[in-house]
C-alpha positions in Angstrom: -20.7 -6.4 5.7 -20.4 -6.0 9.4 -22.2 -3.0 10.8 -20.3 -0.8 13.5 -23.1 1.5 14.5 -26.8 0.2 14.5 -28.4 1.1 11.4 -25.3 2.4 9.4 -22.5 0.7 7.7 -19.0 1.3 8.9 -16.9 4.1 6.9 -13.7 2.8 5.9 -10.2 4.7 5.7 -7.9 2.8 3.5 -4.3 4.1 4.0 -1.6 3.3 1.5 2.0 4.3 1.9 4.3 4.4 -0.8 7.4 2.4 -1.1 7.2 2.0 2.8 9.6 -1.0 3.4 8.4 -3.9 5.9 11.0 -3.1 8.6 10.2 0.7 8.9 7.7 0.9 11.5 8.5 0.7 14.9 5.8 -2.1 15.5 7.5 -4.1 13.0 10.9 -3.4 14.5 12.7 -0.7 13.0 15.1 1.1 15.5 15.8 4.4 13.1 12.2 5.6 12.7 9.7 7.2 14.9 6.0 6.0 14.7 4.0 6.4 17.5 0.9 6.9 15.8 1.1 3.7 13.7 2.5 1.8 16.6 -0.7 3.0 18.8 -2.9 1.9 15.9 -1.3 -1.5 15.8 -1.8 -1.7 19.7 -5.6 -0.8 19.1 -6.0 -3.4 16.4 -4.1 -6.2 14.5 -0.8 -6.4 12.8 -0.5 -8.3 9.6 2.9 -10.3 9.5 2.5 -12.3 6.3 0.6 -9.8 4.3 1.5 -9.4 0.3 1.1 -6.9 -2.0 0.4 -7.7 -5.3 3.2 -6.8 -7.2 6.8 -5.2 -6.4 5.5 -1.9 -7.8 3.1 1.0 -7.3 0.5 0.6 -10.4 -0.3 -3.2 -10.4 -0.3 -3.3 -7.0 -3.0 -0.9 -6.5 -4.7 -2.1 -9.5 -5.2 -5.3 -7.6 -5.9 -3.5 -4.3 -9.0 -1.8 -6.2 -10.3 -4.6 -8.1 -9.3 -7.8 -6.2 -7.8 -9.2 -9.1 -4.3 -10.3 -9.6 -2.2 -7.6 -12.2 -2.8 -9.9 -15.3 -6.6 -9.4 -15.0 -6.3 -6.2 -14.4 -4.3 -4.5 -17.7 -1.7 -3.2 -15.5 1.0 -5.8 -14.7 3.8 -3.0 -14.7 4.5 0.7 -13.6 2.4 2.8 -15.7 4.7 5.7 -17.1 2.8 7.0 -20.1 -0.6 8.5 -20.7 -3.3 8.5 -23.1 -5.7 5.4 -22.6 -3.1 3.4 -20.6 -4.6 2.3 -17.3 -6.9 0.1 -15.3 -9.2 -2.3 -17.4 -12.6 -0.3 -17.6 -14.5 -3.3 -17.3 -13.6 -4.2 -13.7 -15.5 -2.2 -10.9 -13.3 -0.7 -8.6 -13.5 -0.6 -4.5 -15.1 2.9 -4.6 -17.5 1.7 -7.3 -18.7 -1.4 -5.4 -19.2 1.0 -2.4 -20.4 3.7 -3.9 -23.5 1.4 -5.1 -23.7 0.2 -1.3 -24.4 4.0 -0.7 -21.2 5.1 0.5 -19.5 8.6 -0.3 -16.4 7.7 -1.9 -13.0 9.9 -2.0 -9.4 9.6 -3.1 -6.8 11.9 -1.9 -3.5 11.7 -2.8 -1.6 9.2 -5.6 -3.4 7.5 -8.5 -1.1 6.0 -11.2 -3.8 4.1 -12.8 -4.3 6.1 -15.6 -4.5 9.5 -17.0 -7.0 9.8 -19.9 -10.5 10.9 -19.5 -11.9 7.3 -18.8 -9.3 6.3 -16.7 -9.2 9.1 -13.9 -10.4 8.7 -10.5 -13.8 10.6 -10.8 -14.4 7.9 -13.9 -13.9 5.0 -12.0 -16.2 5.4 -8.7 -15.0 8.2 -6.7 -17.1 11.3 -5.9 -14.4 13.3 -5.4 -10.6 13.6 -5.9 -7.6 15.5 -4.9 -3.9 14.8 -5.8 -1.6 13.9 -8.7 -2.3 11.0 -11.3 1.7 10.1 -12.2 3.6 7.9 -9.9 5.8 10.3 -8.3 6.2 14.3 -7.6 8.8 16.6 -6.4 7.4 17.5 -3.0 7.8 21.1 -3.2 7.2 22.5 -6.8 4.5 19.6 -7.4 6.0 18.7 -10.7 5.8 15.2 -12.1 9.0 13.3 -12.0 7.5 10.2 -13.9 4.9 7.4 -14.1 3.5 9.6 -16.6 4.3 12.9 -18.7 7.5 14.8 -16.6 7.4 18.3 -15.9 4.0 20.4 -15.4 2.7 20.7 -12.0 0.3 17.6 -11.5 -2.1 18.2 -8.5 -5.7 18.0 -9.3 -8.5 19.1 -7.4 -11.5 16.9 -9.3 -10.6 17.4 -12.9 -9.0 20.8 -12.5 -5.2 21.6 -12.3 -4.5 23.3 -9.2 -1.3 25.4 -8.3 -0.6 24.9 -4.5 2.6 25.9 -2.4 4.1 23.8 0.5 5.4 20.4 1.3 2.9 18.2 -0.6 2.5 15.5 2.1 1.6 18.4 4.6 -1.1 19.5 2.1 -2.4 16.1 1.6 -2.8 15.5 5.5 -4.5 19.2 5.6 -6.9 18.0 2.9 -7.6 14.4 4.5 -8.6 16.5 7.9 -11.0 18.9 6.0 -12.4 16.3 4.3 -12.8 13.9 7.0 -14.4 16.9 9.1 -17.1 17.7 6.8 -20.9 16.9 7.4 -21.1 13.2 5.8 -24.8 12.3 5.3 -23.7 8.5 4.5 -21.0 6.2 5.4 -17.9 7.3 3.8 -14.7 5.2 2.0 -11.5 7.6 2.0 -8.9 6.4 -0.2 -5.7 8.0 1.3 -3.1 7.2 -1.2 0.4 8.8 0.6 3.1 9.6 -1.5 5.6 9.2 1.3 7.9 7.9 1.5 8.9 7.3 -2.2 12.1 8.8 -3.6 12.8 11.9 -3.9 14.3 12.0 -0.6 12.9 15.0 0.6 11.5 16.9 3.7 11.7 20.0 5.6 13.7 20.4 8.4 10.8 20.5 11.1 10.7 16.7 10.3 14.6 15.8 9.8 15.8 17.8 12.6 15.3 15.0 15.3 17.5 12.5 13.2 20.2 14.5 11.9 22.8 14.1 14.9 22.1 10.2 14.7 22.2 9.2 11.1 23.8 10.4 7.3 21.7 12.6 5.3 19.8 10.2 3.2 18.8 8.2 6.2 17.9 11.5 8.5 15.9 12.8 5.1 14.1 9.0 4.9 13.2 9.1 8.8 11.8 12.9 8.5 9.6 11.4 5.8 8.5 8.5 7.7 7.6 10.5 10.7 5.6 13.1 8.5 3.5 9.7 6.8 2.9 8.9 10.6 1.7 12.3 11.8 -0.6 12.2 9.0 -2.2 8.8 10.5 -2.4 10.7 13.8 -4.4 13.4 12.5 -6.5 11.4 10.7 -7.5 9.3 13.5 -7.9 12.9 15.8 -10.1 14.1 12.8 -12.2 10.8 12.9 -12.5 11.1 16.9 -13.4 14.8 16.7 -16.2 14.0 14.2 -17.5 11.2 16.5 -16.5 8.5 13.7 -13.7 6.9 15.0 -15.8 4.0 16.7 -17.7 3.3 13.5 -14.6 3.6 10.9 -12.6 0.5 9.5 -8.9 1.7 9.0 -6.7 -0.2 6.9 -3.1 0.8 7.0 -0.7 -1.0 4.4 2.5 -0.1 1.8 2.4 -0.7 -1.7 5.6 -2.6 -2.1 8.8 -2.9 -0.2 11.4 -0.3 -0.4 13.9 0.1 -3.1 17.2 -1.8 -2.7 18.2 -1.2 -6.6 19.5 2.2 -5.9 22.7 4.2 -4.9 23.9 2.6 -1.8 22.8 5.5 0.3 19.1 5.6 -1.1 19.1 1.8 -0.6 20.1 2.1 2.8 17.8 4.5 4.0 15.0 2.3 4.1 14.4 -1.0 5.5 13.0 -4.4 4.7 14.1 -5.4 7.8 15.3 -9.1 7.9 13.9 -9.4 4.4 15.6 -9.9 1.2 15.7 -7.7 -1.7 13.4 -5.0 -2.3 11.0 -2.9 -5.1 11.0 -4.1 -8.2 12.2 -7.7 -7.2 9.9 -10.9 -6.1 12.0 -11.6 -3.2 10.1 -11.1 0.4 11.7 -7.5 0.7 9.7 -6.3 -2.9 6.3 -7.8 -1.8 5.6 -8.4 1.8 4.2 -5.3 3.3 3.6 -3.9 6.7 -0.3 -4.0 7.3 -2.5 -2.6 10.5 -6.0 -2.9 10.6 -8.4 -1.6 13.4 -12.2 -2.6 12.8 -14.4 -2.1 15.3 -16.2 -5.4 16.5 -13.8 -7.5 14.8 -9.8 -7.2 15.5 -8.8 -7.4 18.9 -6.5 -5.0 20.6 -2.6 -5.8 20.2 -3.3 -9.1 18.2 -1.2 -10.2 15.0 -2.4 -12.2 12.3 0.0 -14.6 10.7 -2.5 -15.8 7.8 -1.1 -15.2 4.3 -3.2 -12.6 2.8 -2.7 -9.8 0.0 -3.8 -7.0 -1.7 -6.7 -8.6 -3.8 -8.4 -9.7 -0.4 -9.4 -6.2 0.3 -12.1 -5.8 -2.1 -13.7 -8.9 -0.9 -13.5 -8.1 2.8 -14.6 -4.5 2.8 -17.6 -4.9 0.5 -18.8 -8.3 1.0 -18.8 -9.5 -2.4 -16.5 -12.3 -3.7 -13.6 -11.0 -5.6 -11.7 -13.2 -8.5 -8.4 -13.5 -7.0 -9.2 -12.7 -2.6 -11.1 -13.8 -0.1 -12.8 -12.4 2.6 -10.2 -11.8 5.8 -12.5 -11.0 8.3 -12.4 -14.4 10.1 -8.9 -14.2 10.0 -8.6 -10.7 11.4 -10.8 -12.6 14.6 -8.1 -14.6 15.1 -9.5 -17.6 13.3 -7.4 -19.6 10.4 -8.3 -19.4 6.7 -8.0 -22.4 4.3 -4.6 -23.4 2.8 -4.2 -21.3 -0.4 -1.3 -20.5 -2.5 -0.3 -17.3 -4.1 1.3 -16.9 -7.4 3.2 -13.2 -8.8 4.9 -12.6 -12.1 6.8 -9.4 -13.1 9.3 -7.9 -15.5 10.7 -4.6 -15.6 13.1 -3.9 -18.8 13.7 -0.4 -17.5 15.2 -1.2 -14.5 16.7 -4.4 -15.6 14.1 -6.9 -13.7 14.2 -10.1 -15.9 11.1 -12.3 -16.1 10.4 -13.9 -12.9 7.9 -16.0 -11.0 6.8 -16.6 -7.4 4.6 -18.9 -5.9 3.6 -18.8 -1.9 2.2 -22.0 -0.5 2.2 -22.4 3.2 5.5 -22.6 4.3 7.3 -22.8 1.0 8.0 -20.3 -1.7 9.3 -21.3 -5.4 10.9 -18.4 -7.1 12.5 -17.9 -10.3 14.3 -14.7 -11.5 15.2 -14.9 -15.2 17.0 -18.6 -15.5 17.8 -19.2 -11.8 15.3 -21.4 -9.5 15.3 -21.7 -6.0 12.8 -22.8 -3.2 12.6 -21.2 0.4 11.5 -22.3 3.7 9.9 -19.2 4.8 8.8 -20.6 8.2 12.7 -21.3 8.8 14.1 -18.6 6.2 12.3 -15.6 5.8 15.4 -13.7 4.5 15.5 -16.5 1.5 19.3 -17.1 2.6 19.2 -21.0 1.8 18.2 -22.6 -1.5 16.2 -26.0 -0.9 15.6 -26.9 -4.6 18.0 -30.0 -4.3 17.0 -30.9 -0.6 13.2 -30.8 -1.3 12.9 -32.0 -4.8 9.3 -33.1 -4.6 8.0 -29.9 -3.5 10.6 -27.8 -5.8 8.9 -29.9 -8.4 5.3 -29.3 -7.3 5.4 -25.5 -7.1 7.4 -25.5 -10.4 
């Protein structure tokens, strides 16, 4: 791994938004949301425009991100909705465990959603400290679990201990992150800041939504307020790193775990945006799996650049540890502006609860094969990123090859 400062490896801050759409940031074309801090980060670093999650839902996406493996190898192929022994495969080292073995101090603040049993919680999977919730989603005011695990009880933990807190949860998480960064660190650190926003429920205090209420319908104003709070958190993290003298020796990676959900009521579906991409969460259309991703890496990325190389979540294990990943590659050359070797990415997904049939997708250069249930299609993503024109009849050889 490239060091930023002589004699010390770089810190790493990995920030993951929850259900943020490809078109929800100003630097990705949003005209609804105000995201000055993320836009500034993109201006200081590299914006990836063909970056993919490994799944169109949170649990398998996060499993791939932390292990460098496709979901089928991690034991997490869908949303974890139970408790007990369900969770990320115990034999796989996590990004946190690999970095801790290299001398890093590791912390998770925010959402986990990769297992609730004693062997699966963050402190058992490579993190030195944990503050956040184990389930899939919570009420942002009461902190009660709303799903992705047992419903009802307050779900925030400090280490292994449940804690009773008052306040808007996303702001509490931001305060915790700023406090953790500001404390003394004798070793390089890895902070996985797994933000809850803008996942439903659409909840935000007036201080975040007021600027948008005169411009947008209620759902859109709430969503824009939640994105503004998320963006403010990124700004606060940057300020904390600068105040601690760590900004110039810290790698910052920001991404979303999957696209905004379109399989909702019209008001909720229209609150967020996947830009010109078709579909959303729970689907293998581009809107479900192509995600915004911004990287600032001192000595590697150049300010204001765009990376169009095809990349995805399993790549970050190799990129940030310098070790091989089963299903990922080291992206540092791409972040410097160089071409990667041609590669083929593959997804499969099914969710009976929300009605997603067994689906398979393959991305190979400009081409994408997609099967949703019995329907099959071939798309040219260079000419048709919105997947509107099925070319299976016009390009039979490509269709057969990818099929």
